[in-house]
C-alpha positions as CSV (number, residue, x, y, z in Angstrom):
1,M,-1.0,5.9,22.7
2,N,-3.6,7.4,20.3
3,I,-5.0,5.7,17.2
4,M,-2.5,7.6,15.0
5,E,0.4,6.1,16.9
6,K,-0.8,2.5,16.7
7,E,1.9,0.2,15.5
8,R,0.8,-1.7,12.4
9,K,1.6,-5.3,12.1
10,V,2.6,-6.8,8.8
11,E,2.1,-10.5,8.2
12,F,4.8,-12.2,6.1
13,R,4.0,-15.6,4.6
14,M,6.1,-17.9,2.4
15,V,4.5,-20.2,0.0
16,D,5.7,-22.6,-2.8
17,D,3.1,-22.4,-5.6
18,A,3.7,-22.4,-9.3
19,E,0.4,-20.6,-9.9
20,L,1.1,-17.5,-7.8
21,P,3.3,-14.5,-8.7
22,P,6.7,-14.1,-7.0
23,I,5.5,-11.4,-4.5
24,V,1.9,-10.4,-3.5
25,I,1.0,-7.5,-1.2
26,S,-2.6,-7.8,0.0
27,M,-4.6,-7.4,3.3
28,D,-5.5,-9.8,6.0
29,E,-8.8,-10.3,7.8
30,E,-8.1,-7.4,10.1
31,D,-7.2,-5.0,7.2
32,N,-3.5,-5.2,8.0
33,P,-0.9,-5.5,5.2
34,K,0.1,-9.0,4.3
35,V,3.1,-9.9,2.1
36,I,3.3,-13.3,0.4
37,V,6.7,-14.4,-0.9
38,N,6.5,-17.3,-3.3
39,I,9.7,-19.4,-2.9
40,Y,8.7,-21.2,-6.1
41,H,10.3,-18.1,-7.7
42,R,13.3,-17.9,-5.3
43,I,15.9,-17.7,-8.0
44,W,14.1,-14.9,-9.7
45,I,13.5,-13.0,-6.4
46,S,17.1,-13.5,-5.4
47,Y,18.5,-12.3,-8.7
48,N,16.2,-9.2,-8.7
49,R,16.5,-8.4,-5.0
50,K,18.0,-5.0,-5.5
51,V,15.4,-4.1,-8.2
52,I,12.6,-5.2,-5.9
53,A,14.0,-3.0,-3.1
54,G,14.1,-0.1,-5.6
55,I,10.5,-0.8,-6.6
56,I,9.4,-0.5,-2.9
57,E,11.1,2.9,-2.7
58,S,9.4,4.1,-5.9
59,L,6.1,2.7,-4.7
60,Q,6.2,5.0,-1.7
61,G,6.4,8.0,-4.0
62,K,3.5,6.8,-6.1
63,M,1.4,6.2,-3.0
64,D,2.2,9.8,-1.8
65,S,1.0,11.1,-5.2
66,L,-2.2,9.0,-5.0
67,L,-2.9,10.3,-1.5
68,D,-2.1,13.9,-2.4
69,A,-4.6,13.7,-5.3
70,Y,-7.2,12.2,-3.1
71,L,-6.7,14.8,-0.4
72,L,-6.9,17.6,-2.9
73,E,-10.1,16.2,-4.3
74,Q,-11.6,16.0,-0.7
75,R,-10.5,19.5,0.1
76,N,-12.2,20.8,-3.1
77,F,-15.4,19.0,-2.1
78,E,-15.1,20.5,1.4
79,K,-14.7,24.0,0.0
80,E,-17.7,23.5,-2.4
81,D,-19.9,22.3,0.5
82,R,-18.9,25.3,2.6
83,A,-19.7,27.7,-0.2
84,Y,-23.0,26.0,-0.8
85,E,-23.8,26.2,2.9
86,A,-22.9,29.9,3.0
87,E,-25.3,30.6,0.1
88,Y,-28.3,28.8,1.6
């Protein structure tokens, strides 16, 4: 298995804290995704479960757009570097 095929683990944690939002996506100490579900807001989460699922689907499209823009920027930098190297 090469590095591109490495299976990513996702930590899921449940907390009960009035100060935290209903759902948090962050990273753990090893830079893997971590999802915290705050059961303090379980009624709200349950009531909005289908909306939350739709948000996740929409988020994937937004992340694709973000990545495409970043890759385009990097490609333009690469082309500029090669043009500069060809001149000098």
